[in-house]
C-alpha positions as CSV (number, residue, x, y, z in Angstrom):
1,G,0.0,0.0,0.0
2,N,0.8,3.7,0.0
3,F,1.9,4.2,-3.6
4,Y,1.8,7.8,-5.0
5,C,2.7,7.4,-8.6
6,V,3.1,4.9,-11.4
7,Y,4.3,5.1,-15.0
8,N,4.7,2.7,-17.9
9,A,7.2,3.0,-20.7
10,N,9.5,0.7,-22.8
11,G,7.8,-2.5,-21.4
12,I,8.3,-1.7,-17.7
13,W,6.1,-0.2,-15.0
14,V,7.7,1.9,-12.3
15,A,5.9,2.9,-9.0
16,G,6.9,5.3,-6.2
17,S,5.9,4.4,-2.7
18,H,5.7,6.0,0.7
19,N,8.9,5.5,2.6
20,K,9.8,2.3,0.7
21,G,11.4,3.6,-2.4
22,L,10.8,2.6,-6.0
23,Y,9.3,-0.7,-7.4
24,Y,9.2,-2.1,-11.0
25,S,7.2,-4.6,-12.9
26,T,7.2,-6.0,-16.4
27,D,3.6,-7.2,-16.3
28,G,1.9,-4.8,-13.9
29,Q,1.0,-7.7,-11.5
30,T,4.3,-8.9,-10.0
31,W,6.4,-6.1,-8.4
32,T,10.1,-6.0,-7.4
33,Q,11.7,-3.4,-5.1
34,S,14.5,-1.5,-6.8
35,N,17.9,-0.7,-5.2
36,I,16.2,2.5,-3.7
37,T,14.5,0.9,-0.7
38,S,13.7,4.0,1.3
39,S,12.3,7.6,0.8
40,T,9.0,8.6,-0.5
41,F,8.5,9.2,-4.3
42,K,5.5,11.2,-5.6
43,C,6.5,11.4,-9.3
44,V,8.1,9.2,-11.9
45,Y,8.4,9.8,-15.7
46,N,10.2,8.3,-18.7
47,A,11.3,10.1,-21.9
48,N,13.7,9.0,-24.6
49,G,14.8,6.0,-22.5
50,L,15.6,7.9,-19.3
51,W,13.6,7.5,-16.2
52,I,13.5,10.4,-13.6
53,A,11.9,10.0,-10.2
54,G,11.3,12.7,-7.6
55,S,11.7,12.1,-3.9
56,T,10.1,14.2,-1.2
57,A,13.3,14.4,0.8
58,N,16.3,13.2,-1.2
59,G,16.0,15.0,-4.6
60,L,15.9,13.4,-8.0
61,Y,17.0,10.0,-9.2
62,Y,17.6,8.6,-12.7
63,S,17.6,5.2,-14.3
64,K,18.2,3.9,-17.8
65,D,16.2,0.7,-17.3
66,G,13.7,1.5,-14.5
67,K,15.3,-1.1,-12.2
68,I,18.7,0.3,-11.1
69,W,18.6,3.9,-9.9
70,F,21.2,6.6,-9.2
71,Q,20.9,9.9,-7.5
72,T,21.3,13.0,-9.6
73,D,23.3,16.1,-8.7
74,T,20.0,17.4,-7.3
75,S,20.1,15.6,-3.9
76,S,17.6,17.6,-1.9
77,G,14.1,19.0,-2.4
78,N,10.5,17.9,-2.0
79,F,9.6,16.9,-5.6
80,K,6.0,16.4,-6.5
81,C,6.1,16.4,-10.3
82,V,8.5,15.7,-13.2
83,Y,8.0,16.0,-17.0
84,N,9.9,16.0,-20.2
85,A,9.1,17.8,-23.5
86,N,11.3,18.8,-26.4
87,G,14.3,17.3,-24.6
88,I,14.0,19.5,-21.5
89,W,13.3,18.0,-18.1
90,V,11.3,20.1,-15.6
91,A,10.6,19.1,-12.0
92,G,8.6,21.0,-9.4
93,A,9.5,21.1,-5.7
94,D,7.8,22.6,-2.7
95,N,9.4,25.8,-1.5
96,D,12.2,25.3,-4.0
97,G,10.3,26.2,-7.2
98,L,11.1,24.6,-10.6
99,Y,14.2,22.8,-11.7
100,Y,15.2,22.1,-15.3
101,S,17.9,20.2,-17.1
102,V,18.6,18.6,-20.5
103,T,19.7,15.5,-18.6
104,W,19.7,14.7,-14.9
105,E,22.2,11.9,-15.3
106,L,25.1,12.3,-12.8
107,V,28.2,13.5,-14.7
């Protein structure tokens, strides 16, 4: 229980939970917890093969397969939404405003 968001792309479902991190599924029925096993996630999105998920305490995370996740250089903020259009990522955070990037991969 206590899931806030779910998104499907490229044959995989990704869901964000309350205090238990991110989960993924290839069929929408059987779910596996990812390597991110704590924190609350209220948004997840995929565009052009890159997944971005927003945590309510630990910033933004990215994944290329929806299963293994890495923290971006934005490691704090209460993120509630993330979206991509025309190659630009935009994420909204309480009290912090809007963040944008052409890629949130850690470099």
